[in-house]
All heavy atoms as a GROMACS GRO file, in nm:
protein
  558
    1MET      N    1  10.536  10.785  11.316
    1MET     CA    2  10.422  10.800  11.226
    1MET      C    3  10.306  10.718  11.282
    1MET      O    4  10.322  10.605  11.324
    1MET     CB    5  10.459  10.750  11.087
    1MET     CG    6  10.343  10.747  10.993
    1MET     SD    7  10.385  10.694  10.827
    1MET     CE    8  10.395  10.519  10.851
    2ALA      N    9  10.189  10.778  11.282
    2ALA     CA   10  10.071  10.708  11.331
    2ALA      C   11   9.955  10.730  11.235
    2ALA      O   12   9.917  10.844  11.208
    2ALA     CB   13  10.035  10.757  11.470
    3ILE      N   14   9.905  10.620  11.183
    3ILE     CA   15   9.784  10.625  11.101
    3ILE      C   16   9.670  10.576  11.189
    3ILE      O   17   9.676  10.467  11.244
    3ILE     CB   18   9.797  10.535  10.976
    3ILE    CG1   19   9.915  10.577  10.890
    3ILE    CG2   20   9.666  10.535  10.898
    3ILE    CD1   21   9.900  10.714  10.823
    4ILE      N   22   9.569  10.657  11.205
    4ILE     CA   23   9.454  10.625  11.288
    4ILE      C   24   9.341  10.580  11.195
    4ILE      O   25   9.313  10.646  11.094
    4ILE     CB   26   9.408  10.748  11.370
    4ILE    CG1   27   9.526  10.814  11.441
    4ILE    CG2   28   9.297  10.712  11.465
    4ILE    CD1   29   9.601  10.726  11.537
    5ILE      N   30   9.276  10.470  11.231
    5ILE     CA   31   9.164  10.420  11.152
    5ILE      C   32   9.036  10.448  11.231
    5ILE      O   33   9.016  10.396  11.340
    5ILE     CB   34   9.180  10.269  11.122
    5ILE    CG1   35   9.310  10.249  11.045
    5ILE    CG2   36   9.061  10.218  11.043
    5ILE    CD1   37   9.344  10.106  11.015
    6ASN      N   38   8.953  10.533  11.175
    6ASN     CA   39   8.832  10.580  11.243
    6ASN      C   40   8.706  10.506  11.200
    6ASN      O   41   8.602  10.568  11.176
    6ASN     CB   42   8.814  10.730  11.218
    6ASN     CG   43   8.924  10.811  11.282
    6ASN    OD1   44   8.960  10.790  11.398
    6ASN    ND2   45   8.981  10.903  11.207
    7VAL      N   46   8.714  10.375  11.190
    7VAL     CA   47   8.597  10.296  11.151
    7VAL      C   48   8.485  10.312  11.254
    7VAL      O   49   8.369  10.328  11.219
    7VAL     CB   50   8.633  10.147  11.132
    7VAL    CG1   51   8.508  10.062  11.113
    7VAL    CG2   52   8.726  10.130  11.015
    8ASP      N   53   8.522  10.312  11.382
    8ASP     CA   54   8.421  10.323  11.487
    8ASP      C   55   8.346  10.456  11.480
    8ASP      O   56   8.226  10.461  11.504
    8ASP     CB   57   8.483  10.302  11.626
    8ASP     CG   58   8.604  10.389  11.651
    8ASP    OD1   59   8.661  10.446  11.556
    8ASP    OD2   60   8.645  10.398  11.770
    9VAL      N   61   8.416  10.563  11.443
    9VAL     CA   62   8.352  10.694  11.430
    9VAL      C   63   8.249  10.693  11.318
    9VAL      O   64   8.135  10.739  11.335
    9VAL     CB   65   8.458  10.805  11.405
    9VAL    CG1   66   8.392  10.938  11.374
    9VAL    CG2   67   8.553  10.817  11.523
   10MET      N   68   8.288  10.634  11.204
   10MET     CA   69   8.196  10.628  11.090
   10MET      C   70   8.079  10.535  11.118
   10MET      O   71   7.967  10.561  11.076
   10MET     CB   72   8.270  10.586  10.963
   10MET     CG   73   8.364  10.690  10.908
   10MET     SD   74   8.289  10.853  10.883
   10MET     CE   75   8.162  10.816  10.764
   11LEU      N   76   8.104  10.426  11.191
   11LEU     CA   77   7.995  10.337  11.229
   11LEU      C   78   7.891  10.412  11.312
   11LEU      O   79   7.771  10.399  11.291
   11LEU     CB   80   8.047  10.216  11.306
   11LEU     CG   81   8.113  10.106  11.224
   11LEU    CD1   82   8.183  10.007  11.315
   11LEU    CD2   83   8.012  10.036  11.136
   12ALA      N   84   7.939  10.492  11.406
   12ALA     CA   85   7.848  10.569  11.491
   12ALA      C   86   7.771  10.672  11.410
   12ALA      O   87   7.650  10.688  11.428
   12ALA     CB   88   7.927  10.637  11.603
   13LYS      N   89   7.840  10.741  11.318
   13LYS     CA   90   7.773  10.841  11.235
   13LYS      C   91   7.665  10.779  11.147
   13LYS      O   92   7.563  10.841  11.120
   13LYS     CB   93   7.875  10.914  11.146
   13LYS     CG   94   7.960  11.013  11.221
   13LYS     CD   95   8.054  11.084  11.126
   13LYS     CE   96   8.137  11.187  11.200
   13LYS     NZ   97   8.231  11.258  11.110
   14ARG      N   98   7.690  10.657  11.100
   14ARG     CA   99   7.595  10.589  11.012
   14ARG      C  100   7.496  10.501  11.088
   14ARG      O  101   7.411  10.437  11.028
   14ARG     CB  102   7.670  10.502  10.909
   14ARG     CG  103   7.764  10.578  10.819
   14ARG     CD  104   7.692  10.680  10.734
   14ARG     NE  105   7.780  10.739  10.634
   14ARG     CZ  106   7.824  10.863  10.635
   14ARG    NH1  107   7.788  10.945  10.733
   14ARG    NH2  108   7.903  10.908  10.540
   15LYS      N  109   7.512  10.498  11.221
   15LYS     CA  110   7.425  10.416  11.306
   15LYS      C  111   7.422  10.271  11.256
   15LYS      O  112   7.316  10.210  11.243
   15LYS     CB  113   7.284  10.474  11.313
   15LYS     CG  114   7.279  10.610  11.380
   15LYS     CD  115   7.138  10.663  11.385
   15LYS     CE  116   7.127  10.787  11.467
   15LYS     NZ  117   7.185  10.906  11.411
   16MET      N  118   7.542  10.217  11.232
   16MET     CA  119   7.557  10.082  11.181
   16MET      C  120   7.636  10.000  11.282
   16MET      O  121   7.728  10.051  11.345
   16MET     CB  122   7.630  10.084  11.046
   16MET     CG  123   7.639   9.949  10.978
   16MET     SD  124   7.734   9.952  10.823
   16MET     CE  125   7.634  10.061  10.723
   17SER      N  126   7.601   9.874  11.296
   17SER     CA  127   7.672   9.786  11.388
   17SER      C  128   7.795   9.726  11.320
   17SER      O  129   7.803   9.721  11.196
   17SER     CB  130   7.582   9.673  11.436
   17SER     OG  131   7.555   9.583  11.330
   18VAL      N  132   7.888   9.681  11.400
   18VAL     CA  133   8.007   9.613  11.349
   18VAL      C  134   7.965   9.488  11.273
   18VAL      O  135   8.021   9.456  11.168
   18VAL     CB  136   8.104   9.579  11.464
   18VAL    CG1  137   8.223   9.501  11.414
   18VAL    CG2  138   8.149   9.705  11.535
   19THR      N  139   7.865   9.418  11.324
   19THR     CA  140   7.817   9.296  11.259
   19THR      C  141   7.764   9.327  11.120
   19THR      O  142   7.796   9.257  11.023
   19THR     CB  143   7.706   9.230  11.344
   19THR    OG1  144   7.756   9.207  11.475
   19THR    CG2  145   7.658   9.102  11.283
   20GLU      N  146   7.684   9.433  11.107
   20GLU     CA  147   7.628   9.470  10.978
   20GLU      C  148   7.739   9.508  10.880
   20GLU      O  149   7.737   9.467  10.763
   20GLU     CB  150   7.529   9.585  10.993
   20GLU     CG  151   7.460   9.621  10.863
   20GLU     CD  152   7.359   9.734  10.878
   20GLU    OE1  153   7.325   9.772  10.991
   20GLU    OE2  154   7.314   9.784  10.774
   21LEU      N  155   7.838   9.586  10.926
   21LEU     CA  156   7.948   9.625  10.839
   21LEU      C  157   8.027   9.502  10.795
   21LEU      O  158   8.063   9.488  10.678
   21LEU     CB  159   8.040   9.726  10.908
   21LEU     CG  160   8.158   9.775  10.824
   21LEU    CD1  161   8.110   9.848  10.699
   21LEU    CD2  162   8.250   9.864  10.908
   22SER      N  163   8.052   9.412  10.887
   22SER     CA  164   8.124   9.289  10.856
   22SER      C  165   8.054   9.211  10.746
   22SER      O  166   8.118   9.162  10.652
   22SER     CB  167   8.135   9.203  10.982
   22SER     OG  168   8.184   9.076  10.953
   23GLU      N  169   7.923   9.200  10.755
   23GLU     CA  170   7.845   9.128  10.654
   23GLU      C  171   7.847   9.199  10.519
   23GLU      O  172   7.861   9.136  10.415
   23GLU     CB  173   7.701   9.109  10.702
   23GLU     CG  174   7.689   9.012  10.818
   23GLU     CD  175   7.551   9.011  10.883
   23GLU    OE1  176   7.463   9.091  10.841
   23GLU    OE2  177   7.531   8.932  10.976
   24ARG      N  178   7.834   9.331  10.521
   24ARG     CA  179   7.831   9.408  10.396
   24ARG      C  180   7.966   9.406  10.324
   24ARG      O  181   7.972   9.403  10.202
   24ARG     CB  182   7.793   9.553  10.422
   24ARG     CG  183   7.648   9.574  10.454
   24ARG     CD  184   7.618   9.721  10.463
   24ARG     NE  185   7.480   9.745  10.497
   24ARG     CZ  186   7.421   9.863  10.484
   24ARG    NH1  187   7.489   9.967  10.439
   24ARG    NH2  188   7.296   9.879  10.518
   25VAL      N  189   8.074   9.410  10.402
   25VAL     CA  190   8.208   9.417  10.346
   25VAL      C  191   8.261   9.278  10.311
   25VAL      O  192   8.340   9.263  10.219
   25VAL     CB  193   8.304   9.491  10.442
   25VAL    CG1  194   8.447   9.486  10.394
   25VAL    CG2  195   8.259   9.635  10.461
   26GLY      N  196   8.218   9.178  10.386
   26GLY     CA  197   8.266   9.043  10.362
   26GLY      C  198   8.396   9.010  10.431
   26GLY      O  199   8.477   8.933  10.379
   27ILE      N  200   8.421   9.074  10.545
   27ILE     CA  201   8.537   9.039  10.626
   27ILE      C  202   8.490   8.989  10.761
   27ILE      O  203   8.378   9.020  10.804
   27ILE     CB  204   8.638   9.156  10.642
   27ILE    CG1  205   8.577   9.275  10.716
   27ILE    CG2  206   8.692   9.200  10.508
   27ILE    CD1  207   8.675   9.385  10.745
   28THR      N  208   8.574   8.915  10.828
   28THR     CA  209   8.536   8.857  10.956
   28THR      C  210   8.526   8.964  11.063
   28THR      O  211   8.589   9.070  11.053
   28THR     CB  212   8.636   8.751  11.002
   28THR    OG1  213   8.763   8.814  11.028
   28THR    CG2  214   8.652   8.640  10.899
   29MET      N  215   8.451   8.934  11.166
   29MET     CA  216   8.440   9.025  11.281
   29MET      C  217   8.577   9.045  11.344
   29MET      O  218   8.609   9.155  11.389
   29MET     CB  219   8.342   8.968  11.384
   29MET     CG  220   8.198   8.968  11.339
   29MET     SD  221   8.126   9.130  11.347
   29MET     CE  222   8.122   9.154  11.523
   30ALA      N  223   8.657   8.939  11.348
   30ALA     CA  224   8.790   8.948  11.408
   30ALA      C  225   8.878   9.048  11.331
   30ALA      O  226   8.944   9.133  11.392
   30ALA     CB  227   8.856   8.811  11.411
   31ASN      N  228   8.877   9.039  11.198
   31ASN     CA  229   8.957   9.132  11.118
   31ASN      C  230   8.905   9.275  11.127
   31ASN      O  231   8.983   9.370  11.131
   31ASN     CB  232   8.964   9.087  10.972
   31ASN     CG  233   9.057   8.970  10.954
   31ASN    OD1  234   9.146   8.946  11.034
   31ASN    ND2  235   9.036   8.896  10.848
   32LEU      N  236   8.776   9.292  11.133
   32LEU     CA  237   8.717   9.424  11.148
   32LEU      C  238   8.753   9.482  11.285
   32LEU      O  239   8.784   9.600  11.298
   32LEU     CB  240   8.566   9.419  11.130
   32LEU     CG  241   8.494   9.552  11.115
   32LEU    CD1  242   8.556   9.637  11.005
   32LEU    CD2  243   8.348   9.529  11.088
   33SER      N  244   8.754   9.398  11.385
   33SER     CA  245   8.793   9.441  11.520
   33SER      C  246   8.939   9.486  11.524
   33SER      O  247   8.972   9.584  11.588
   33SER     CB  248   8.770   9.326  11.618
   33SER     OG  249   8.807   9.365  11.748
   34ILE      N  250   9.026   9.414  11.453
   34ILE     CA  251   9.167   9.452  11.445
   34ILE      C  252   9.180   9.591  11.382
   34ILE      O  253   9.256   9.675  11.430
   34ILE     CB  254   9.248   9.346  11.366
   34ILE    CG1  255   9.262   9.219  11.450
   34ILE    CG2  256   9.385   9.399  11.326
   34ILE    CD1  257   9.314   9.099  11.373
   35LEU      N  258   9.105   9.616  11.276
   35LEU     CA  259   9.106   9.749  11.214
   35LEU      C  260   9.055   9.854  11.309
   35LEU      O  261   9.114   9.960  11.326
   35LEU     CB  262   9.018   9.749  11.088
   35LEU     CG  263   9.076   9.693  10.960
   35LEU    CD1  264   8.969   9.689  10.853
   35LEU    CD2  265   9.193   9.777  10.914
   36LYS      N  266   8.941   9.824  11.370
   36LYS     CA  267   8.873   9.919  11.458
   36LYS      C  268   8.959   9.957  11.578
   36LYS      O  269   8.958  10.071  11.623
   36LYS     CB  270   8.742   9.856  11.504
   36LYS     CG  271   8.638   9.956  11.546
   36LYS     CD  272   8.508   9.887  11.573
   36LYS     CE  273   8.492   9.874  11.714
   36LYS     NZ  274   8.403   9.867  11.803
   37ASN      N  275   9.036   9.861  11.629
   37ASN     CA  276   9.116   9.885  11.749
   37ASN      C  277   9.257   9.936  11.719
   37ASN      O  278   9.338   9.951  11.810
   37ASN     CB  279   9.123   9.757  11.833
   37ASN     CG  280   8.988   9.719  11.887
   37ASN    OD1  281   8.907   9.805  11.922
   37ASN    ND2  282   8.960   9.591  11.894
   38GLY      N  283   9.285   9.963  11.593
   38GLY     CA  284   9.414  10.019  11.557
   38GLY      C  285   9.530   9.922  11.562
   38GLY      O  286   9.644   9.963  11.571
   39LYS      N  287   9.503   9.794  11.556
   39LYS     CA  288   9.608   9.692  11.563
   39LYS      C  289   9.654   9.647  11.425
   39LYS      O  290   9.750   9.572  11.415
   39LYS     CB  291   9.558   9.569  11.641
   39LYS     CG  292   9.510   9.599  11.780
   39LYS     CD  293   9.622   9.638  11.871
   39LYS     CE  294   9.569   9.660  12.013
   39LYS     NZ  295   9.665   9.723  12.098
   40ALA      N  296   9.588   9.691  11.319
   40ALA     CA  297   9.622   9.648  11.184
   40ALA      C  298   9.752   9.711  11.138
   40ALA      O  299   9.779   9.828  11.166
   40ALA     CB  300   9.509   9.684  11.088
   41LYS      N  301   9.832   9.635  11.068
   41LYS     CA  302   9.956   9.684  11.010
   41LYS      C  303   9.936   9.726  10.864
   41LYS      O  304  10.018   9.799  10.809
   41LYS     CB  305  10.064   9.576  11.017
   41LYS     CG  306  10.099   9.534  11.157
   41LYS     CD  307  10.168   9.645  11.230
   41LYS     CE  308  10.207   9.599  11.370
   41LYS     NZ  309  10.242   9.709  11.456
   42ALA      N  310   9.828   9.678  10.803
   42ALA     CA  311   9.800   9.710  10.663
   42ALA      C  312   9.651   9.691  10.637
   42ALA      O  313   9.582   9.626  10.715
   42ALA     CB  314   9.881   9.617  10.572
   43ILE      N  315   9.607   9.752  10.528
   43ILE     CA  316   9.469   9.731  10.483
   43ILE      C  317   9.472   9.726  10.331
   43ILE      O  318   9.537   9.808  10.266
   43ILE     CB  319   9.373   9.842  10.534
   43ILE    CG1  320   9.229   9.813  10.491
   43ILE    CG2  321   9.419   9.979  10.493
   43ILE    CD1  322   9.126   9.903  10.555
   44ARG      N  323   9.406   9.628  10.275
   44ARG     CA  324   9.399   9.616  10.130
   44ARG      C  325   9.309   9.727  10.076
   44ARG      O  326   9.209   9.764  10.138
   44ARG     CB  327   9.340   9.481  10.090
   44ARG     CG  328   9.431   9.366  10.119
   44ARG     CD  329   9.362   9.236  10.082
   44ARG     NE  330   9.442   9.126  10.130
   44ARG     CZ  331   9.488   9.029  10.053
   44ARG    NH1  332   9.457   9.026   9.926
   44ARG    NH2  333   9.562   8.934  10.105
   45LEU      N  334   9.346   9.777   9.960
   45LEU     CA  335   9.266   9.883   9.899
   45LEU      C  336   9.126   9.832   9.865
   45LEU      O  337   9.030   9.908   9.874
   45LEU     CB  338   9.335   9.938   9.774
   45LEU     CG  339   9.464  10.018   9.803
   45LEU    CD1  340   9.526  10.063   9.671
   45LEU    CD2  341   9.437  10.135   9.893
   46THR      N  342   9.112   9.705   9.831
   46THR     CA  343   8.980   9.651   9.802
   46THR      C  344   8.894   9.648   9.928
   46THR      O  345   8.774   9.674   9.921
   46THR     CB  346   8.989   9.509   9.743
   46THR    OG1  347   9.067   9.427   9.829
   46THR    CG2  348   9.050   9.511   9.604
   47THR      N  349   8.957   9.622  10.042
   47THR     CA  350   8.884   9.624  10.170
   47THR      C  351   8.844   9.766  10.205
   47THR      O  352   8.731   9.792  10.245
   47THR     CB  353   8.970   9.564  10.283
   47THR    OG1  354   9.006   9.430  10.247
   47THR    CG2  355   8.896   9.564  10.414
   48LEU      N  356   8.936   9.860  10.188
   48LEU     CA  357   8.907  10.001  10.214
   48LEU      C  358   8.794  10.049  10.124
   48LEU      O  359   8.702  10.118  10.168
   48LEU     CB  360   9.032  10.086  10.193
   48LEU     CG  361   9.020  10.235  10.220
   48LEU    CD1  362   8.976  10.265  10.363
   48LEU    CD2  363   9.152  10.305  10.189
   49GLU      N  364   8.798  10.009   9.998
   49GLU     CA  365   8.693  10.046   9.903
   49GLU      C  366   8.558   9.990   9.948
   49GLU      O  367   8.456  10.061   9.946
   49GLU     CB  368   8.726   9.994   9.764
   49GLU     CG  369   8.621  10.025   9.660
   49GLU     CD  370   8.653   9.968   9.524
   49GLU    OE1  371   8.752   9.895   9.508
   49GLU    OE2  372   8.575   9.996   9.431
   50ALA      N  373   8.555   9.864   9.991
   50ALA     CA  374   8.430   9.802  10.035
   50ALA      C  375   8.376   9.870  10.161
   50ALA      O  376   8.255   9.889  10.174
   50ALA     CB  377   8.452   9.653  10.060
   51ILE      N  378   8.464   9.907  10.252
   51ILE     CA  379   8.422   9.977  10.374
   51ILE      C  380   8.364  10.114  10.337
   51ILE      O  381   8.259  10.153  10.388
   51ILE     CB  382   8.539   9.990  10.474
   51ILE    CG1  383   8.575   9.852  10.531
   51ILE    CG2  384   8.505  10.088  10.586
   51ILE    CD1  385   8.703   9.851  10.614
   52CYS      N  386   8.432  10.186  10.249
   52CYS     CA  387   8.382  10.317  10.206
   52CYS      C  388   8.246  10.306  10.137
   52CYS      O  389   8.158  10.389  10.159
   52CYS     CB  390   8.483  10.384  10.113
   52CYS     SG  391   8.632  10.441  10.197
   53LYS      N  392   8.231  10.202  10.056
   53LYS     CA  393   8.102  10.182   9.988
   53LYS      C  394   7.992  10.152  10.089
   53LYS      O  395   7.883  10.210  10.083
   53LYS     CB  396   8.114  10.067   9.888
   53LYS     CG  397   7.990  10.044   9.806
   53LYS     CD  398   8.012   9.934   9.703
   53LYS     CE  399   7.885   9.913   9.623
   53LYS     NZ  400   7.903   9.809   9.520
   54ALA      N  401   8.020  10.065  10.185
   54ALA     CA  402   7.920  10.027  10.285
   54ALA      C  403   7.883  10.144  10.376
   54ALA      O  404   7.768  10.158  10.417
   54ALA     CB  405   7.971   9.910  10.370
   55LEU      N  406   7.982  10.229  10.407
   55LEU     CA  407   7.957  10.342  10.497
   55LEU      C  408   7.926  10.472  10.422
   55LEU      O  409   7.905  10.575  10.484
   55LEU     CB  410   8.078  10.363  10.589
   55LEU     CG  411   8.104  10.252  10.690
   55LEU    CD1  412   8.236  10.276  10.762
   55LEU    CD2  413   7.989  10.243  10.790
   56ASP      N  414   7.928  10.467  10.288
   56ASP     CA  415   7.903  10.584  10.205
   56ASP      C  416   7.992  10.701  10.249
   56ASP      O  417   7.945  10.807  10.290
   56ASP     CB  418   7.755  10.625  10.211
   56ASP     CG  419   7.722  10.733  10.109
   56ASP    OD1  420   7.788  10.739  10.004
   56ASP    OD2  421   7.629  10.813  10.136
   57CYS      N  422   8.123  10.675  10.242
   57CYS     CA  423   8.219  10.777  10.285
   57CYS      C  424   8.343  10.772  10.196
   57CYS      O  425   8.353  10.688  10.107
   57CYS     CB  426   8.257  10.756  10.432
   57CYS     SG  427   8.348  10.603  10.463
   58GLN      N  428   8.436  10.861  10.222
   58GLN     CA  429   8.562  10.868  10.150
   58GLN      C  430   8.672  10.804  10.237
   58GLN      O  431   8.660  10.801  10.360
   58GLN     CB  432   8.599  11.014  10.121
   58GLN     CG  433   8.504  11.084  10.027
   58GLN     CD  434   8.509  11.023   9.888
   58GLN    OE1  435   8.616  11.001   9.832
   58GLN    NE2  436   8.392  10.993   9.833
   59PRO      N  437   8.782  10.757  10.175
   59PRO     CA  438   8.892  10.701  10.254
   59PRO      C  439   8.944  10.798  10.362
   59PRO      O  440   8.979  10.755  10.471
   59PRO     CB  441   9.000  10.672  10.150
   59PRO     CG  442   8.924  10.648  10.024
   59PRO     CD  443   8.806  10.742  10.032
   60GLY      N  444   8.943  10.926  10.332
   60GLY     CA  445   8.987  11.025  10.429
   60GLY      C  446   8.896  11.036  10.551
   60GLY      O  447   8.937  11.090  10.654
   61ASP      N  448   8.774  10.986  10.541
   61ASP     CA  449   8.684  10.984  10.657
   61ASP      C  450   8.724  10.873  10.753
   61ASP      O  451   8.689  10.878  10.871
   61ASP     CB  452   8.539  10.961  10.613
   61ASP     CG  453   8.486  11.075  10.527
   61ASP    OD1  454   8.528  11.191  10.547
   61ASP    OD2  455   8.403  11.047  10.439
   62ILE      N  456   8.796  10.774  10.701
   62ILE     CA  457   8.833  10.657  10.781
   62ILE      C  458   8.979  10.665  10.826
   62ILE      O  459   9.011  10.631  10.939
   62ILE     CB  460   8.810  10.528  10.701
   62ILE    CG1  461   8.661  10.511  10.674
   62ILE    CG2  462   8.865  10.406  10.773
   62ILE    CD1  463   8.627  10.399  10.581
   63LEU      N  464   9.068  10.711  10.737
   63LEU     CA  465   9.210  10.716  10.767
   63LEU      C  466   9.253  10.856  10.808
   63LEU      O  467   9.214  10.954  10.746
   63LEU     CB  468   9.292  10.673  10.645
   63LEU     CG  469   9.264  10.533  10.592
   63LEU    CD1  470   9.343  10.511  10.464
   63LEU    CD2  471   9.297  10.427  10.694
   64GLU      N  472   9.335  10.862  10.911
   64GLU     CA  473   9.385  10.991  10.961
   64GLU      C  474   9.531  10.976  10.997
   64GLU      O  475   9.572  10.875  11.055
   64GLU     CB  476   9.304  11.029  11.086
   64GLU     CG  477   9.350  11.153  11.156
   64GLU     CD  478   9.272  11.180  11.284
   64GLU    OE1  479   9.171  11.113  11.310
   64GLU    OE2  480   9.316  11.269  11.359
   65TYR      N  481   9.612  11.075  10.963
   65TYR     CA  482   9.754  11.075  10.999
   65TYR      C  483   9.778  11.169  11.116
   65TYR      O  484   9.732  11.284  11.115
   65TYR     CB  485   9.839  11.119  10.880
   65TYR     CG  486   9.984  11.143  10.918
   65TYR    CD1  487  10.070  11.038  10.943
   65TYR    CD2  488  10.032  11.272  10.934
   65TYR    CE1  489  10.200  11.060  10.981
   65TYR    CE2  490  10.163  11.296  10.970
   65TYR     CZ  491  10.247  11.189  10.994
   65TYR     OH  492  10.376  11.212  11.032
   66ARG      N  493   9.849  11.119  11.214
   66ARG     CA  494   9.893  11.204  11.326
   66ARG      C  495  10.043  11.185  11.345
   66ARG      O  496  10.090  11.074  11.361
   66ARG     CB  497   9.823  11.163  11.457
   66ARG     CG  498   9.679  11.199  11.462
   66ARG     CD  499   9.620  11.178  11.598
   66ARG     NE  500   9.475  11.176  11.589
   66ARG     CZ  501   9.397  11.119  11.678
   66ARG    NH1  502   9.447  11.058  11.783
   66ARG    NH2  503   9.267  11.121  11.664
   67ALA      N  504  10.115  11.295  11.342
   67ALA     CA  505  10.260  11.288  11.361
   67ALA      C  506  10.291  11.245  11.503
   67ALA      O  507  10.220  11.282  11.597
   67ALA     CB  508  10.322  11.425  11.331
   68ASP      N  509  10.396  11.165  11.516
   68ASP     CA  510  10.441  11.125  11.649
   68ASP      C  511  10.494  11.247  11.723
   68ASP      O  512  10.557  11.334  11.665
   68ASP     CB  513  10.552  11.020  11.641
   68ASP     CG  514  10.499  10.886  11.593
   68ASP    OD1  515  10.378  10.859  11.610
   68ASP    OD2  516  10.580  10.807  11.540
   69GLU      N  517  10.471  11.247  11.851
   69GLU     CA  518  10.524  11.354  11.935
   69GLU      C  519  10.672  11.328  11.958
   69GLU      O  520  10.712  11.216  11.990
   69GLU     CB  521  10.452  11.355  12.070
   69GLU     CG  522  10.302  11.371  12.059
   69GLU     CD  523  10.258  11.514  12.083
   69GLU    OE1  524  10.332  11.588  12.147
   69GLU    OE2  525  10.149  11.549  12.036
   70ASP      N  526  10.756  11.427  11.938
   70ASP     CA  527  10.899  11.412  11.962
   70ASP      C  528  10.926  11.452  12.107
   70ASP      O  529  10.914  11.569  12.143
   70ASP     CB  530  10.979  11.499  11.866
   70ASP     CG  531  11.128  11.472  11.873
   70ASP    OD1  532  11.170  11.388  11.955
   70ASP    OD2  533  11.203  11.537  11.798
   71PRO      N  534  10.965  11.357  12.193
   71PRO     CA  535  10.984  11.388  12.335
   71PRO      C  536  11.100  11.486  12.360
   71PRO      O  537  11.108  11.547  12.465
   71PRO     CB  538  11.014  11.253  12.398
   71PRO     CG  539  11.056  11.164  12.288
   71PRO     CD  540  10.993  11.218  12.164
   72LYS      N  541  11.190  11.506  12.260
   72LYS     CA  542  11.304  11.598  12.276
   72LYS      C  543  11.261  11.743  12.269
   72LYS      O  544  11.330  11.830  12.318
   72LYS     CB  545  11.409  11.569  12.170
   72LYS     CG  546  11.469  11.432  12.182
   72LYS     CD  547  11.566  11.407  12.067
   72LYS     CE  548  11.613  11.261  12.069
   72LYS     NZ  549  11.695  11.230  11.953
   73GLU      N  550  11.149  11.769  12.205
   73GLU     CA  551  11.105  11.908  12.185
   73GLU      C  552  11.027  11.960  12.301
   73GLU      O  553  10.962  11.905  12.374
   73GLU     CB  554  11.024  11.919  12.056
   73GLU     CG  555  11.108  11.893  11.937
   73GLU     CD  556  11.028  11.906  11.807
   73GLU    OE1  557  10.912  11.951  11.809
   73GLU    OE2  558  11.084  11.874  11.704
   0.00000   0.00000   0.00000
């Protein structure tokens, strides 16, 4: 199972910097970078809500599911 976090895509669409999003959401640049680079193991719903509010988007614009490729097939 792979959940992809497309924060960078939404940042580009909204022409917003990581620094600006970090300030608007109230999370550190380091934590935002972890999300952006797909290294996060979890995200709080309050954080997701704040990101969606700052980027004027829906959670589905940020989160994406991709099934793992089965090498046996």
